[in-house]
N, C-alpha and C positions, 0 to 999 in steps of 0.2 A: 538498367532501367526498371523501375518496379512502379505500378499504378496502385494507388490507395483506393482500395474496393472494401466495402464492408463486410465483415466476416461471414454474416448470415442474414438476410431480412425475412426469413421464414416466421411465422408466429405459430408454429405448433411444433409438436415433438417429431425426431426425424422417421423416416421408414424403418420398419421392424428389421433385425438383422437379417432374415430369412428373404428379404425381397431383394432382389438381384439390382445393383446400383454400381455407377463408377465412382471414381474419387474424383475432386474436386481440385484444381490447382492450389498449392499452398498459399495462405491468405498473408502475404507478407514478401518480403526479400529474400531470395535464395542466396546464399553466400557460401559459395565453394572454397576450399582450401586443402593443401597436401601437406602432409607431416613427412619428413625423410624418416628412414627405418633407424636412424640414430637418435632421434627425438625423445625427449622424455621429460617430465615436470609438467607444471601449469601452463594451460593456454588460456589466454585471455582475449576476448574479443569486445573492442568499444565503438560504439555507434556515437560520431559527433556531428554536430550540425556545420552549416558553412562558416561559422564564427570560430569552431573549435569546442563549443560548450559539449560537455558530457550529455549524451541524450539516455544511452543505455550502456549497461556493462555485463557481460557474460563471463565466467569461467568455468573451466574443466574441473575446477574445486567444488562449484556450486553442488549443494545437496538438495535433490527432488524434493517438493513441498509433500508432506506426508499426508495420505488421504486414508481415513478410517472408513473401508467399506461398510461397517456395520452402522455407520451414520449416515451413510448416504440416503437421498429420498428419491434418486435416481438410478435407472440401470447403469451398471458399470461399463456398457458397451459404449455409452456416450461420451466418457472421458477421453480427453486429449493425453497420450503418454507425454512424460516430462521431455522437454526439449533440453538436452545438455550437450555441452560443447565437448567434442571428443579430443583427448590428447594423444590417441593411438596412432602409431605410424599409418600413414596411406592416406586416401582421398576420402573428404567428409564433405558433406553438405547440412549446413545449418541455416533455420528458418527464423528471421527475426520478424516479429507481427507488426512492426510499424508503429509500437505504441512505448512510451514512457514506462516507468516501473508502475505497479499496480498500485493504488491509493491505499491509505492505512484505515482502513475500515474493521471493524470489530467482527462482522460476520460476512463470508464469501458464500456464494452457490452458482450451480451451473444453470444457466439461463434455458428457456423452454425452446429457445430457437436453437436446438442441438442437432449436431453432425455426428453422424455415427464415427465413433473412435477419434473424435476430432474438435471435442468442446472443452473450451478452456472455462476455469473459475472467472466469475464477474465480481466485482467490475474490474475491468481492464483499466490498465493507464491511458493517459490523454494520446489521440492518435497524432503522430507528427503532421505538420503541415507539409503540403508539396514544397519541392525544393531540393536543394543539393546538400548531401550528406557525406559522411566518410566513414568506412568500414575498416578499423583498426586492428590487425590481428598480431599479437605477440606470443611468440613461442617460448619454450624454456630457452634459457641463457639471454632473454631480452631482445633478440631478433625481431623487430617489426616489419609489417607489409601493410601499405594503406592501399585503399580502392575507393575509388569515387561512386558514389550511388545516388542517382536521379530519381526522386519520389514524384510522380506525376498524379494528379486528380482523376478519379473517375469521371470520363468522358461524357457519362450521362448525368452528372451531376451538374446542375447551372448555379448552384450557391455561389456567390461572388467570393474573391479572395478576402475581402474586407470583413464578410460575414465568417467565413472558416476562421479568420485569425480571432474575431470575437470570441467564437466559440472556444477555440484553444486556449486562450486567456482565462476566460471564467473556468474552464476545466482545470487549469494549473493553480488558479486561485483556490478553490475549492478542495483540491489536493493538497495545497499547503495548509489549508485549516484542518483539514482530517489528520495531517500529519501532526499538527502542534496539539489538536484534541487528544488524539491517541497515545503521544508522548506523556501527557498530564495525567491520561488514565492510568497508565502504566506505572506514573509515580505515586500516585493517590493509592493503587494497589498496593505497592511496595511499602509506603506509610502505614498502611491499615495492618499488614502482614507484620510489620516490625512493632507495631503497638499490641498486637495480639503476643507477640514474643515478651514484651515487656510486663504483661500481666502475668506470665507463667513464673517470673521472678518473685512474684507476690510482694509487690512494693508498698510503701507505706500508703494509708488512705488517702495523703494528700496528692501524691503522685497517680495513684489509682483513680483519683476524679479526674485529674487533668487529661489522663490516659481516654477515659470514658466520654469526656467532652472533645476531644479531638477526634475520637472516631465516630462520634455522631456527626460532627461538621464534615469529616472527610466522606462519611456515606452519602450526605445530601449532596455534596460537590459530584462525586462518581455518578450515583444514581442507579436505575437498575432498567433492563431492557423494557421495551414497550413501542408501540406504535405511535403515539401522540408526541410531538415535539412543539416547543415554544409556546403552547397555548396555557399552559401550568407551570407553576415553579418547577415541579420535578421535570416537566418538557424542557426545561433549560440546563439539565443537569449534563455531564459531559459524554454519558453514556447515549443519551436520547440524541444530544446535538450531533453526534457521531452518526446516528440511524438518519438523522435529518439531513445532514450533509450529503450521505450516500443516497438518499431518495433524490435529493435534485441531481446530483451527479448522473444518475441513471436516466433521469428524464432528459438532462442535457445531451448525454450520449446516445439517445435514440434515434437521432438523424443527423446528417450533414447538415446542418441548418444554425443561423443565427440565435442566441440565447433569446428567450421569449421575455417580455416584461414580467412574467409571474416568477420566473426561474431567476432573473437577476434581483429583482425585490426580496423574495425568500432567501436566496444567498446573503444580501443584506443583513435581514434581520438574524438569521443564523450566525453569521461572523460577529453581530454587536453581541449577541448573548454570549458566544464563545469567549470574546476579549473580556466580558465582565467575570465570567465564570475562572477565566485564567488569572484575572487580577486578583479574585478572591483567594485563589490557592497560593498565589505567590505570597499573599499577606498572611495566609496562615502560616506558609513555610517560614517567613522571615521573622515573624512575631511569636506565633503559637508554639510551632516546632522548637525553635530557639528556646523559649522558656521552659518547655519540657526537657530539653537537652541539659540545660543547667541544674533543673533538680535532677535529672538521672545522673549527672556526673558529681553531684555533691554525695549521693547515696551509694556511689561506686556502681553504678550498674550501665550495662553499654547503653550509648547513646543513639540516637536515629542518626542513619548514616545517609547523609543529603547527598554525597558526591556518588553513591550508588544509582541515584536517579538520573544523571545526566547521560548513562547508556541504556537508561530504560529498566524496566523491573525483571528481575528474574523470574517473575509469576509468567511473563509471556514466552511462547513457545519460540518466535521466530525472530529474528531482528528487522527492524522496520527497512521495507526495501527502498525508501528514500534515502535512510541512513547509510544502507550499503553503498550505494551511487553517490551520495555527498562526501562520503570518505575519500574518494579519488579526486575531488577538485583541490 
């Protein structure tokens, strides 16, 4: 049995490293497992809900997220070491933080509510609702062991089950919108990179004009970083919408409480703007890109590879966390 308790409610930085302090219990479910001395190969841990739906998947083959210490704006002693699933023989303990995969935001950072050597990158995925879950460990050779896992709510929290469910549902909707936005951004960036490659072949003036027009349209759809969203045409670009959705998600996850009317209304506006941008993007692919590809083919030049977009752009350094888990279903 594990209690769902918020990781940290402090609003300030942690104690300095020279200050004596104890270590808090892990913020999540402790999953102990043992592998025989002859075990070898990949070990997989799946967390599933009571209906059998996949919540989270971990593998000993997972690579820790690369952190460039030179780009950090916080002390390195804040950082939580990567939690990796071990495939070595012997006894092991793995901590699952009771969350779904992290949402597909363009920018992640460490919160000021830091814990010495135990601060994860934010935002985290949606926290699971109290209830029954299963931990399924599959070792090399396909042998699986299943253990029931009961998640109970922090007894200090008096929020009703209905309100917690409303918060969870909105969290998942925002994460889904972020996923669609993120994938479109990677596609647009892939298009722009391929358009640049076309210009390097010194195409005809007609093709060059078409490439320039497409580049201009794609630049508007993608947009650039900025704090404002929705209030201007630029604020409805894919990049700004990703920022806006992340902002609403951060506010929603700041407490175990039902969504406010403002959070719900802002998400509705963001989703509407996102759907309009995605529709414009699909129209561009179906018409403008198709017309360019026809011209490129006749000129004997490489066409824009639309199939490349389905898996995301090579421009991104990591695969979407939601894609990794969806591949299992």
